[in-house]
C-alpha positions, 0 to 999 in steps of 0.5 A, a space after each residue: 813769169 818771164 817768157 823765153 823766146 826760143 827760135 827755129 833755126 835752119 842751118 842750111 846755108 852752107 854747102 854740103 857734098 849731098 846738096 851739091 849732088 842732089 841741086 848743083 854744086 854751091 847750092 844753098 837755101 839762098 840760091 832759091 831766096 835769090 831766084 823767088 819772083 813776084 806772083 801779084 802786084 805788092 807781093 815782095 820776092 825776094 826777100 833780101 837779107 838786110 845790107 845783102 848779108 847773105 852768109 855761110 854758116 860754116 864761119 863760125 863769125 856767122 854764128 857769133 853775130 847771129 847769138 849777139 843779135 839775138 841776145 841784144 833783142 831779147 831772144 832767149 835762144 835757138 832751136 837747131 833743126 837736127 838732121 839723122 838719118 840711122 847714123 848719117 847727119 846732113 847740116 850738122 856743122 852749125 850746130 858743131 860749130 857752136 858746141 866747139 866755140 864756147 865764148 859763142 853765148 846763146 842757149 840752144 836746143 834741138 829739133 829732130 826733124 825726123 822726115 825723110 828728104 824727097 824733091 818736093 822743092 820741084 814737085 817730085 816728092 815721092 823722089 827719096 834724096 835720104 829715107 828715115 830708117 830708125 834701126 834698133 838700140 844700137 843706132 838709138 845708142 849711137 844716135 844719143 852719143 852723138 847728142 851727148 856733147 850737146 846736152 853736157 854744154 851749159 847753154 844747152 836747155 834744160 828743164 829740171 836737169 833733162 835736156 830739152 829735144 823737140 820731135 818734129 813728127 813721132 807718128 812717123 816713128 813706129 818704135 817711138 816708146 821704146 826709144 824715148 824709154 831707152 834714151 831716157 834711161 841712157 841719160 839718167 846714167 849720165 847724170 840728167 834726169 832724163 830727156 825733156 822730150 817735147 811733141 810738136 803739134 804741126 795739125 792740132 793732134 797729139 800722138 795718141 800713143 803714151 809716149 814720154 813726151 814732157 810739153 808740146 810745143 806749136 809750130 806756126 802757121 802750120 798747125 792753124 792752117 791745118 785745122 781747116 775743115 775737111 770741106 775748105 782743104 778738099 776744095 783748095 787741093 782741087 782748086 789747086 789741080 784745076 789751075 795747075 792744068 790751066 797754067 800748063 794748058 795755056 801757058 798761064 801764071 796764075 798762082 794756086 792759092 789765095 795768100 792769107 791775110 796775117 790778122 786772119 791767121 794770127 787770129 786762128 792761132 789764138 783761138 785755136 787753144 792747145 791743152 795745159 802744158 804747151 809751149 807756144 808758138 808764134 810766126 812772122 808771116 809765111 811765103 815759100 815762094 823760093 821753093 814752091 813758085 806757084 804752088 806756094 802758100 803766103 800768108 802775108 807779112 803782118 804790120 809792126 802793131 799786128 805782130 804786137 798783138 798777137 805775140 803779146 797775146 801769144 804770151 798772155 795766152 802761154 802764161 795763163 791757159 798752157 801754164 808754160 814759160 816757153 814761146 817758139 817763134 818760127 823762124 830766126 832764118 827760114 828765109 825761103 819760107 819768109 818768116 825770119 827775125 833775121 833784119 831785111 831789106 824790106 822791115 829791117 829790124 822790126 820784128 826783134 824790135 817788137 820782141 824786146 818791146 813785149 819781152 821788156 814792157 810785160 
């Protein structure tokens, strides 16, 4: 059983009217990425794409380059974040361009990032920019009808004739069972066997309701870091508040959180086993300094050997313990969160080289 590596894909790197309104004209994630400053000695910020390739995802040639690069390094496909707010779409253009350009070859699927959008990037998360409302059957039908052309595409990932569809936070959907069962019936009417719903494990806990999920996926490093003890999590919350207050009062610039070593988080990721039927998840460090500045969470980037050992062991765990063959990487291009497979100035193609080596030799 050969592992299939799927990379989460952020469609944020093109301008949209809403971001122009909320964050300033011309805003994309590249704005935050370029503005990031190092917080301590040896801190790699800003993260710079190789050859300063600050691309625009409204250009189909960018998608073609990404698809070719992924295929050459044995990345099976992309999992696009999908933003649907009761009929309102955001950041839909890259996926729609992929659908339109049939000659761009890559496998792909969607992860419905079903949280409301707030001003979390500037510390005002209580201010909601785009609320989330799940509506009723008419709204669910509109959502399904939008997704159907993607599901029908030969490149869309399917299991047992069921298009794969991840849900980021099912606990936020009160009507999840009714909605998912309705979508299954709609899918069956057009010739599928249903929808291959996948639950996202953000904290190691499964939705306690009897929802028609076929599988689960580990979302790293969030899943592992959220499984720290109650005492540790609360100690860290208190530490952040104290340091934030000290920074304001004394005009300091002390980061609120201590960086994690990659080996520590990767080791815990392997120790905290998920249930049978889970798709494994891996990451290449984590650093959301471009978005959170002093409040950032940082997992230091791995060496080549550390990442090789981690993904090799996760593939083995996924095959032998979880009994599945998909590995989800966080992420292809999360530049503002410091975890990306795309080549960058500091490490070049290192992470892609590791993926290719692991897949071709195991």
